[in-house]
N, C-alpha and C positions, 0 to 999 in steps of 0.2 A: 275277362272271359267272354266268349261270344254266345249270344242267343240267336236262334234262327230269326231272320229279320222279316218284318213287314215294312215296306217303304211307302212313302208318299212320292208321287211323281207329278211334276208340273211342267208344261211347256213354258219356255221362256217367252215373254211378251216382247218381241223385238221392237215393235213400234207402239209406244204408249197410246197413240191416237186411235189405234185399231181396237174395236170391241172384241174381235176374235183373235185367235192365235195363229200366226202364219207358220206354215210347215216348210222350212227352207229346204229340207231334204227331198221333198216331192217334186222339185223343179230342176234346177241346174246342178244341185249338189246332192248325190244319193247317200252321202255319208252322214250318219247321225252322231252328234257330239253331246255327251252327257256329263254333267258334274255330279258326283256322288258325295254325300255328306253323312258321316257316321258318328253318333254321340250316345249310343245306347248304354254304355257302361263307363269305363274309365280311360278310354283312348279317344282322342279327338282326331278325326281323319277326314281327308278330302282327296278326291282323285278325279281326273278327267279321262274318259274312255270313249273310244269311237266304235261305231258299229262294225268296222272292218277289223276289230280285235286288236287295236293298238292302245296301250296304256300310255297316254301322253304325259301323265304326271301322277304322283302319289305323295302326299305329305301327312305325317302323323306326329302327334305329341302324346307321350306317355305320362302317367301319374304314379308310377310305382313308388317313388320316394315318399310322396304324400301319404299313401295308404299303408305302407309298411309300418309307419309310426302308430297307426290306429289298429293294426292287426287285421285289416280288411277294408273294403270299400265303403265309405260313408257317402250316401247319395248327395247330401248338401255340399260337401267338399268337392266331390267330383263335378257337380253342376257348376260350381263357382269356377273351377279350373277350365271347364269347357267354355264358359263365357269369356274367359280371358284368352283362351287359345284359338277359338274358332275363327275369328276374323283374320288373324295372321295365317292360319292354316289354309283357308280358302284362297286368300290372295296369293300365297306361295304356290298352291296347286295351279292356279290360273296362269301365273307367271312362268312356271316350269313348262306348262303345256303350250305357252305362247298363244293363248286365246283370250279374248275379251268376253265379258259376260254376254254381250250381244251376239257372240258367235255360237252360243250354246243353243241346242235344240230343246234340251230339257234339263231339269234339276231333279235328282233323286235323293231322298232323305229318309233315314230310319225313323219310323214313327212308332214302332213297337215290335215285339215286346222288349222290355228293358226297364231301367230305373226312370220313373216318371220325371223327376227334376232334370235328369240328363237328357232324356228324349226331348223335353220341352225346349232345351237350348238349340238342338239341331233341327227341329221341325219348323221350316220356313217355306215349304212348298209342298203341294200336291198330296193326293190321297189314294194311291192304288196300292193294294197289298203286295208284299213280296216276301213271305216267309221262305220262299224258294231261293233266296239270295245265294246261300252256300252251294246248293245243288246246281244252280245256273252258272256259278263261277267256273265249274269244270268245263262248260261249253266255251268259255273264253280262254281259260288258261292252258288247255291242252296244246294248242299251237304255240302259245307264248313261252311255254316251258322249253321249247325246242329251238328258240332263237334268241340271240343276244341283242338284236335290234328291235326297234318298234315298228318295223315294216310289217304290213299285213301278211298273214300266211294262211294256208289251208292245211288241214290235217284230217285224214280219213278216220282217225280214232276219236275225234271230238264227239262226246256222247250224244246220241239222239234219243228221243223218247220212244218207248218207256225205259227208264233205268231205275236202279235201286240205289238209294243214298244212305250211307251210315253217317249220320251227323253227330259228331261227338264234340261237346263244348262244355263250358262252365255252367251254362243254363239248361242244356238239353242233352239227352242221349236218345236219339231217334233213329228208327229204320223207316224211311219214307219211300214209297213207290211213286215216282214221278211219271204220271200218264202223259201230261202235256203242260204247257205253260198255263198256270192257274188251276191245275187239277192234280191233287195229291191224295194219296191214301196213307194213313199212318198205320204201319204194321206192328210196331212195338215201341215202347218207351220205358223209362225207368220208373220203378215203383217207389223210389225214395230219392237219393241224391243223384244228380247228374255226374258223369264220370269226371268231368273237369272240376266240379265242386269238390268231389271226394279227393281228387289229387291235390287241390289247393289246400284243403283242410289238413290232409296228411302231411303236406310239406310244412305247414305251420306247426303241427304237432311235433314234427321232428326238429323243429327250430332251425330250419334251413334259412340262410340269409337270401332275400330275394329282391331287395330294393332296386337293383339295376336290371332285373330281368323278368320278374314275376314269379310267384310260387311254383307254378307248373314247370317252368324251365329249370328252376333250382332243383326240383325233385328229379327231373330227367338227368341232370348232371351228376347228382349223387348216385342215382341208380346205375349210371354207366360205369362207376367205379366199384360197384358192389357185386356180391355173389348171391344170386336169387335163390340158390338151392339151400342156403343156410336156414332161412326162415320160411321159405316157400311152403313146405309141408304143414306149417302151422296156420296158414291162411286158407279160409274156405273158398272153394270155387262156387260162386253164387248160382242158385237155381240149377243145380247139376244132378239132382237126385229125383228118382221117381217121375211122376207126371210133370213136375215143374221143369224137367229137362227138355220137355217138348214145347214149352211156352215161350213166346217171343216177347219176353220182358227182361229188363235189366234191373239189377239191384247192387248197390255199392256200399250200403250202410253196414252190412255184415263184415266186409273186408276192412272197412275203416275202424269198426269197433274192435276187430281182432288186433289190428295194429296198435290201437290205444291200450289194449290189455298187455301186449308185449312190452310197450313202453313203460307201463306202470310196474310190471313185475320183473322184467328181465333185461330189457335193453337200456344201455347206458348212453344217454344223449350226449355225454361228453366224449364218447368214443366214436371217432370218425368211421371206424370199421363197422360198428353196430348200426350206425345211422345209414351208411351206404348200403349195407346188406339188406336191411329192412326196406329201404326205398326200392331196391331192385326187385325184391320179392313182391312187394305191393304192386309195382308197375307190371310185372309179368303176369300176375293173376288177373289184373284188370284187363289186360290185352287179350288173354285167353278167353275171358268171359265175352268180350266183344266179338271175337271170332266165332265162337259157338253159336251165338244168337243170330249173327249175320248169315251163317250157313243155313239155319232154320228158315230164315226169311227168304233166301234164294229158293230153297226147296218148296216153300209154300207158293211163291210166285209161279214157279214152273209147274207145280203139281196142281193143287187145289184151284188156283186162280187161272191157270192156263195162259199165263202171260209170257211172251218171249222177250226177256230183258236184253237191252243192247249192251249194258255195261254195269259195273259196280263202281260207284263214286264214294270215296271216303273223304270227308271234309269236316270243317269246324276247327275251333281253336286247338283241340287235343290232337288233331291230325297234323299239326305243325311239329309235334314231338318226333324227333329224328328216329327214335326206336320204333315207334309205331310205323313211320314211313318206311324205314329200312326193312322191317319185317313184312310190310306190305309188298315190297319190291323184291327183296332177295334173301331175307333172313327169317328163320323159323319163328313163329309165335310159340313160345314155350308154355306148355302146361307143366307147372312145376313138378308134379308128381310123376308123370309117366311118359308123355309123348309131346312131339312138337307139331305145329301146324303153320301153314302159311296162307295169307290172304290171296297171294298169287296162285297157290295151288287150289284154293277154294274157288277162285274165279275161273281158273283153267278147267277145273272139273266140270263146270257148267258152261264152258266156252264163252266166258265173259271177260272182255278187257277190263283191267283195273285202272281207274283214273283218280289221281290225287293232285289237287292244285298245289302249287309250290308253297312252302311254309309261310311266306310273308302274306299270302292271300288266304290263309286259313283262319288267322286271328282277326279281330275287329279291323276293318279297313274300308276305305271309301271306294276302292276299285270294284269290289263285288256289288256295292250298292249302285254305282254308276252302270255296271254291266247289266244288272237286273233292270235298271231303268231303260237301257237300250232295248232289251228283249221285250219289255212291256210296251214301250213306245212303238216298236215295230208292229206289235199285235193290236195297236189301237187302244190299249188300256191306259187312258190318260184322263185325269180329273183336274179340277180347279184348285183353288187355294184354300177353300173352306173345310179344313180338316184338322183334327186334333190328335193328341197322342193316345196310344193304347198300350199301356205297360204290360197287360196280359192279353194275348191274342192267339187263340187256337188256330192251327194251320188248316183245320177242316173247314173253317168259315171262309177260306180264301176265295173259292169259286163263287159262293153266294154274294160276296161283297164286290166281285169284279176285279 
């Protein structure tokens, strides 16, 4: 599952005899080429991206089989697999892109937050923060979503600052106001579990097989077969009563606990129908909760803060869920009890374009790390090699740290 990323960024030293770093793109070649490396959790990924929005390559190795056996991700095992996989992943990414290391302008790497042993494997260059990786990915992916080639394109709907991001992943559930590169305001977060964490735990509780896909994807498949109305009225809508309904906070522990009670007292885990129906109900309530709090955030930006948002970006690992995406684009978000809502309707109400990166760029990947490196490189936010990992790293410190 994905955490919002901070990355380190280092210019590649093209000529070892030079004490300073040459900037190839400032002379004859205006295009920046960046290698992105991602090892924050259990996926080893590398990608090469250019500043004219071409994804030259992407390579990823998963560890689902290793971690299903232990019922979750063990950092030491994940780090060992990263050590084994990363050299080949980087070489494959460079070969697919048809570039040499000396052709790179910069290398971007996740340095936090994430699992310390895993981060340590990937951190081999530079130290500029990039918790904005998922948010910035939308500025890359909007045109790429609309073309099947790697030719550079332009798109009038590529989100400009300021925009609102709903970042939904295994590590975080955040509503972030992106003012500019390096400047973010956290409007709301979860009081307990992240939505992706709650989904993963519920998937395991329902004993869904996930070795080949991950627990979140397994729950999505089960939910697609189920009837959300059967168990939906038995699951609470979080923070939906009284003054709490006006607070921009998320909470998923209550939904998860309600599912556990149903499993203990009523649901037969040997019954495919029971499991699918409960998965559908759980997923539906989680989505409704996300929509309600996002609506509050938009209203606060437009009202109290007086900010004219350019767009609403939905990103993070959970945004790869096809139900979340389809409901964002064309299908109602169901409140199980009474009514339906749509993120598209929510965005349209406030005249906001809705931007969702493609599913493959929502989960852990090197493409968004590389693209964030491009953005920061162009802004002059480049550091040297003397940096370490930061497993915990609040996004509010981003501006202060440069």
